[in-house]
C-alpha positions as CSV (number, residue, x, y, z in Angstrom):
1,M,-2.7,-26.7,15.6
2,P,-4.9,-24.8,17.5
3,L,-4.1,-21.5,19.2
4,T,-4.0,-21.7,23.1
5,H,-4.9,-19.0,25.2
6,Q,-1.8,-17.7,25.7
7,D,-1.3,-17.9,22.1
8,V,-4.2,-15.4,21.4
9,A,-2.8,-13.4,24.5
10,R,0.4,-12.9,22.9
11,I,-0.3,-12.3,20.0
12,A,-3.0,-9.6,21.0
13,Q,-0.2,-8.0,23.3
14,L,2.3,-8.1,20.1
15,S,-0.4,-6.3,17.8
16,R,-1.5,-4.1,20.6
17,I,-4.5,-4.8,21.0
18,A,-7.0,-5.2,24.0
19,V,-8.4,-8.4,24.5
20,T,-10.2,-9.1,27.7
21,D,-10.3,-12.7,28.9
22,A,-13.8,-13.4,27.6
23,E,-13.2,-12.5,24.0
24,I,-9.9,-14.3,24.0
25,E,-12.1,-17.5,23.4
26,A,-14.0,-15.5,20.3
27,V,-10.7,-14.0,19.1
28,G,-9.1,-17.5,18.9
29,A,-11.7,-19.5,17.0
30,Q,-11.7,-16.5,14.4
31,L,-7.7,-16.9,14.3
32,N,-7.8,-21.0,14.0
33,N,-10.6,-20.2,11.2
34,I,-8.4,-18.1,9.7
35,F,-5.0,-20.3,10.0
36,G,-7.5,-22.9,9.2
37,L,-8.3,-21.5,5.2
38,I,-4.8,-20.5,5.0
39,E,-3.7,-24.5,5.2
40,K,-6.7,-25.3,2.8
41,M,-5.3,-22.5,0.2
42,Q,-1.8,-24.1,0.4
43,A,-3.0,-26.9,0.3
44,V,-4.3,-26.7,-3.5
45,N,-1.5,-27.7,-6.2
46,T,-0.6,-24.4,-8.4
47,D,2.0,-26.0,-10.8
48,G,1.9,-25.2,-13.8
49,I,-0.1,-22.0,-13.5
50,E,0.8,-18.6,-14.3
51,P,0.3,-15.7,-11.5
52,M,-2.4,-13.4,-12.6
53,A,-2.3,-9.5,-11.9
54,H,-6.3,-9.3,-12.3
55,P,-8.7,-12.3,-12.4
56,Q,-9.8,-11.2,-15.5
57,D,-8.7,-10.5,-18.9
58,V,-8.8,-6.3,-18.9
59,S,-6.4,-4.3,-19.6
60,L,-6.2,-0.4,-19.4
61,R,-8.1,1.8,-21.5
62,L,-5.2,4.7,-22.2
63,R,-5.9,7.9,-23.9
64,E,-2.9,9.5,-26.2
65,D,-0.4,11.6,-25.0
66,V,-1.3,14.5,-26.6
67,V,0.2,18.1,-25.7
68,T,-3.1,20.0,-24.0
69,E,-1.4,22.9,-22.9
70,T,0.5,25.9,-24.1
71,N,4.0,26.2,-22.8
72,H,4.2,29.5,-20.9
73,R,8.2,29.0,-20.0
74,E,9.3,32.8,-21.1
75,A,6.6,34.6,-19.8
76,Y,7.1,33.3,-16.5
77,Q,10.9,33.7,-16.3
78,A,10.8,37.4,-17.6
79,V,8.9,38.3,-14.6
80,A,10.8,36.3,-12.2
81,P,13.9,38.2,-10.8
82,M,17.4,36.4,-12.1
83,V,21.0,36.3,-11.5
84,E,22.0,34.8,-14.7
85,K,20.3,32.6,-17.3
86,G,18.5,29.9,-16.1
87,L,19.6,30.7,-12.4
88,F,16.2,32.6,-9.9
89,L,16.8,35.1,-6.9
90,V,15.4,33.5,-4.4
91,P,15.3,35.0,-0.3
92,K,17.7,33.6,2.0
93,V,15.6,31.3,4.2
94,I,18.6,29.4,6.5
95,E,20.0,31.4,8.9
């Protein structure tokens, strides 16, 4: 079922796209082509076919999970103003 001029105008209004009366014919033809392609795709029998994440059988190359940086936690906490062990003193930001 092809789209009418009123359908195209309504779709343009809902999508907030400014379409002039001269453009409605071209936009309608493009939308009808898209809907025709969707109908062809829906007509294909896909029973027994598993969904694919990628059209080719590829896998990602993974790097080894190795620690590359040293732990500076104690040095950072040594210079921070602390109230108690593990609790930091910060300025009040909400009045």
